[in-house]
N, C-alpha and C positions, 0 to 999 in steps of 0.2 A: 133503381140509381141515375134516374132522370134528373135530378136534379140540376146538374149545371150541363145535360146537353143540350137543352134547349138553349141556353146561354152563351156556352161555349160555340154555338155552331151560327149563333149571328152573324152578318156580317159585315155587318159596322162595328163589330167588338165594342159594344156598349155595355157588357159585361162590369158588374158593380159587386163587390164582395157581399156578402149576407149576412156576416157575422159583427154583429157592431155590439157596442161594449158601452150597455148602459150609462147616461150621465147622472151626474149625483154621487156616484158609488166611488167606494175606495179605489176600484180597478180602475174605473173612469181619471181619477187623480194620476196615477202610477202611468197610466196610458200618457196621459198630459205631458210627465214629465220625461218621460222617454221619446216624445216628440221636442220636447225642449231642448233636450241633450243633443239629441241628433243632430238639432238646427247648428248647434254648435261647432259641428264638422270633426269631433273628437269621436269616432268610432270605436274606441277601445272604453273609454270614459262612458259612452253612452248605454253600453250594455251592463255595466256594472250595477250590482243591487244596491240600491240608495240606502241611503243610513236608515237603521231601524224601522227596516219595511221586512214583511215576511217573501221568505224565497218563492215560495210556491204561488204568492201572490203575481210575485215577478216574472215566474215562469208564464201563469196564465196569459198575464197581459200581453207577454211578446209571443206568446204559440198564437194568439190570435192575431196578432200585427203582421206576423209574416204568413200567417196563411193568407190574410188578405193582401200583401203584397204580391205574393208566389200567384195567386188568383188573378191579378189584375196582369201580370207578365205574362202568365201565358193565354190570360184572355186575348193579348196584343197579336199571338201569331196563330192562333186557332185556325185561322184560315186557310194558314198552309202546314200546318198540323193535321192532316188527315190520314184513315187508315190505310188510304191509296200509298200517301208518301212514307206514310211511319205504320208501318205493317204489326211492329213490334216494337214495345215499350223498351228502350237500348239508351247506352250512354258509350257510341262508340262499337266496334266490331268486339270488343273484348266481356260487355258489362250488358246484359238482358236481364230483365226484372219481369217477375210475372208476377200477378196477384192474387192473395187470398187474406182476408178479415178476420176467421173463422169462426164467422157466425152465417152469413148469406153465401159466403165462398169459400169452402173449408177447406180444398185440396187446390193449391195454385196452380193457376190457369195461364196459359199465354194468349195476350191481346194486342192488340194495337195499341199504341202511344196515348192515342184521346183517349181509349175507352180505359185504358189505365189510368188516366188523370181524372178521368170522371168519378170511376169506383176510389180513388184517394181523397178525391176533394168530399164528395158526397160521406166518406167515411168519415172525414175530419169533421165536417159539419155536423154529426151525429154525435162523435163525441164531446164537441164544444156546447152543444146544447144539452147535453146529460149533466143535470144538477148533480147526480150522483157524485160526478167526476171531477165537473168545472162547475162549482156551486156561485151562484150569484150574489147570494146574499153571506155576508161578513162573520155571520155565528156560526156558519155550517162550515163543519169541517172538510179538507181535501181527504182525499181515499189517502189509505198509507200509501199504495203503488204509485201516487200521482207521478212521480218522477220517470218511474218505468213507462209509463202510458206517454208521456212528454219526449220521452227517447225516442218511443214506436214514430211520435209523429214527425218528429224532426227527419229523424232517417230517411222515413218515406218522402216528404216533401223537397229534400235535400236531390232524391231523382228525377223532381221536375227540371231545377236547375240543372243539373246533368245532363239531360235529356235538349233542353234549350242550347244549352254549349255544345252538345255534338250536334246537333239535326238544325238546327236552326239560326245558329249565330249569325250567320250572314244577312239573314232576313232583320234582323234585329239590328245590324248595322245601317243596312237600306232604311231602314223605318227612322231612325236616329235614337235607337235606345239604347246605343251601346254603354253610355259612360250610367246610366239607371239602373242598368241588368247587372255593371258591375257593383257599384255600388251597394245593391239590394245583396247581392251574393257577398260579398266581404263584411256588411253588418253580420246576415245571416253565420257567417262561420266566425266572428267574434263571438256571438253569443255562443255558439257550439262550443266554442274554444273555453271561454269562461265558465261554461256549467259541466262541461264533457259531458255531452249530450249524442255526440254520434261515434262511434269506434272507428279508426284511422282505417281499418279496410274498407268501411264502407265508404269512406272520402278518397277511395284509390281513386276514380275514374277522372276525378279533377285536382289530385294530388297538386301537381306542378302548377297549376293555376294558382291555387289557396297558396302556395308558396311565394307568387310573383305577388297575389296580390296584400299577404297579410306576414311574411318574412317567417312562418313558421307550418 
């Protein structure tokens, strides 16, 4: 699980997302469409499934994009999110997250926030790289449980936003990244709401913020 350890530990924070979408593919065209609609400033419209497009392809493109966004956001505060400062992965005093992936870590374990995020991002990366789950070829079908896989990814990616808001928001403000964080999270939540990806109870740590940003 050292994939992100060295990158996130880099003091100059030059972390760059590892997952790219191959140019010339259908998924790349959807990626460009997503970026173009985001540029319009209408986030509600930007998350909607484009006409005549496959919903699984749209989910796949956006899963990669949000993974990259969150990786960059977290990469900007790794200097402050240390095992000493954040000995547990939490979102305030009421919510603590334990890690398990059912494969390498079968029983939930308590770990520091940076260790949890390292586990999480490496786990997501392994799923995105799995051709049986995220096929790169158009003629290869998505698995029947694809939506469940995506929901699990988004549920866990949300926890990174929650931790950043609860534990590092003042640092984000100091770095001048508050507007970027809020826009990224608003986009994330609009997408989650559009495709019903996270149960309401899982969103509870940031429920008030979600209402403020989205009105629902």
